[in-house]
C-alpha positions in Angstrom: 0.0 0.0 0.0 1.3 3.4 -0.9 1.8 6.0 1.8 -1.2 8.3 2.1 -0.7 12.1 2.1 -1.3 13.4 5.6 -3.9 16.0 6.4 -3.0 19.0 8.6 -5.8 18.8 11.2 -5.6 15.0 11.5 -1.9 14.2 11.3 0.3 17.3 11.6 -1.5 19.6 14.1 -1.5 16.9 16.8 2.3 16.7 16.7 2.6 20.3 17.8 2.3 20.9 21.5 1.2 24.1 23.2 4.7 24.5 24.6 6.1 24.2 21.0 3.8 27.0 19.9 4.8 29.3 22.8 8.5 28.7 22.2 8.2 29.3 18.5 6.1 32.5 19.0 8.9 33.9 21.2 11.6 33.0 18.6 9.6 33.9 15.4 6.4 35.8 16.2 4.8 35.2 12.8 5.1 31.4 13.1 2.1 30.0 14.9 2.4 26.2 14.9 -1.3 25.8 15.5 -2.3 27.8 12.5 -2.5 26.0 9.1 -1.6 29.1 7.0 1.4 29.9 9.2 2.7 26.3 9.2 2.2 26.0 5.4 4.1 29.2 4.7 7.0 28.1 6.9 6.9 24.4 6.2 10.4 24.3 4.6 11.9 26.2 7.5 10.2 24.0 10.0 11.5 20.9 8.1 15.0 22.3 8.3 14.7 22.6 12.1 13.2 19.1 12.7 15.1 17.1 10.0 18.0 19.1 8.6 21.7 18.2 8.8 21.6 19.2 12.4 18.0 19.1 13.7 17.5 21.3 16.7 13.7 21.4 17.3 12.1 20.7 19.6 15.1 21.3 21.9 16.1 18.6 24.5 14.7 20.6 27.4 11.3 20.7 25.7 11.0 17.0 24.9 13.7 16.5 22.3 13.6 15.9 18.6 10.6 14.3 16.9 10.7 10.6 16.2 11.6 9.7 12.7 8.0 8.7 12.0 6.8 12.2 12.8 9.4 13.8 10.6 8.4 11.4 7.8 4.7 12.4 8.2 5.6 16.1 8.1 7.7 15.6 4.9 4.8 13.6 3.3 2.4 16.4 4.2 4.7 18.9 2.4 5.1 16.5 -0.6 1.3 16.0 -0.7 0.6 19.6 -1.2 -0.2 20.7 2.4 -3.5 19.0 2.5 -6.1 20.1 5.0 -9.7 19.3 5.9 -12.5 21.4 4.3 -15.5 22.8 6.0 -18.7 21.3 4.7 -22.0 23.0 4.2 -24.7 21.4 6.4 -28.4 21.3 5.6 -31.4 20.7 7.8 -29.7 21.2 11.1 -31.7 20.0 14.1 -31.1 19.9 17.8 -33.7 17.6 19.5 -34.1 15.6 22.7 -32.9 12.0 22.5 -32.9 8.9 24.7 -31.6 9.3 28.2 -30.3 12.6 29.3 -29.0 13.7 25.9 -29.9 15.6 22.8 -29.1 14.9 19.2 -27.5 17.3 16.8 -28.1 16.2 13.2 -27.7 17.5 9.6 -27.0 16.3 6.1 -23.9 17.3 4.2 -22.7 16.6 0.6 -19.3 14.9 0.2 -17.4 13.8 -2.9 -18.5 10.5 -4.3 -15.3 8.7 -3.2 -15.2 5.5 -1.3 -13.2 7.0 1.5 -14.9 10.4 1.7 -16.2 11.3 5.1 -17.8 14.1 7.2 -18.2 14.7 10.9 -19.0 17.2 13.6 -16.0 18.0 15.7 -16.1 19.7 19.0 -14.2 23.0 18.9 -15.2 24.3 22.3 -16.6 21.9 24.9 -17.8 24.6 27.3 -21.0 23.0 28.7 -22.8 26.4 28.6 -22.2 26.8 24.8 -20.7 23.8 23.0 -19.3 24.7 19.5 -18.9 22.2 16.7 -17.1 22.5 13.3 -18.5 20.5 10.3 -15.5 18.9 8.5 -15.5 17.1 5.2 -12.7 14.8 4.0 -12.9 14.4 0.2 -10.9 11.1 0.2 -7.5 10.2 -1.0 -8.1 11.1 -4.7 -6.6 14.4 -5.6 -8.5 16.3 -6.7 -11.6 14.7 -5.3 -14.5 13.7 -7.6 -16.9 16.6 -8.4 -20.0 14.5 -8.1 -21.4 14.2 -4.6 -23.5 12.1 -2.2 -25.3 13.1 0.9 -24.4 11.9 4.3 -26.6 12.1 7.4 -24.7 13.1 10.5 -25.8 12.6 14.1 -23.9 13.7 17.2 -25.0 13.2 20.8 -25.0 16.4 22.8 -24.9 16.5 26.6 -28.2 17.7 28.0 -26.3 20.4 30.1 -25.4 22.2 26.8 -28.8 21.8 25.1 -30.8 24.4 27.1 -28.4 27.0 25.8 -28.2 25.5 22.4 -25.1 24.7 20.4 -23.1 26.6 17.7 -22.1 24.9 14.5 -19.4 26.4 12.2 -19.5 25.3 8.6 -18.6 26.7 5.2 -21.7 28.9 5.2 -20.7 30.5 8.5 -21.7 30.1 12.1 -25.2 29.2 13.3 -26.7 28.8 16.8 -29.2 26.0 17.3 -31.6 25.6 20.1 -34.1 22.9 20.9 -37.5 23.7 19.3 -40.1 25.0 21.8 -43.1 22.5 22.0 
């Protein structure tokens, strides 16, 4: 099986720790390791620090160098064109009571007609008073992804503590706040 091209949010971002970000912001203020555009713009520089002739990042006092597998993932991410997830556009959003002490957040979303295409609601902010989700779409391994689409139905369980205040969903169309319909 051929190596897959990594995706920033799934494979690269988790390798950067908050301490790495803080250190790098002190050294180079325009390089935010948790920001896709910043990492993409500085990818070759980052690569030289983590896998050059004399790799120096992260420094020994901050955990030491990345394992060779991580360096290989970062190199494949660069070679694969700096892939990232896309925001989908949800339709028919609903927040409704569900079994037990939960609610269900649901919507439909169009994804490319690829065998490995997927979509999901990811928690961005788990504050019980106002949970925020982001609707991600992964177009599959084919680059570019197919232009024809299929609809997926998504369902996510929401803690009842968050439901009275509603939830916020961020998708390609913007941000929307959903509350349980009043009976």
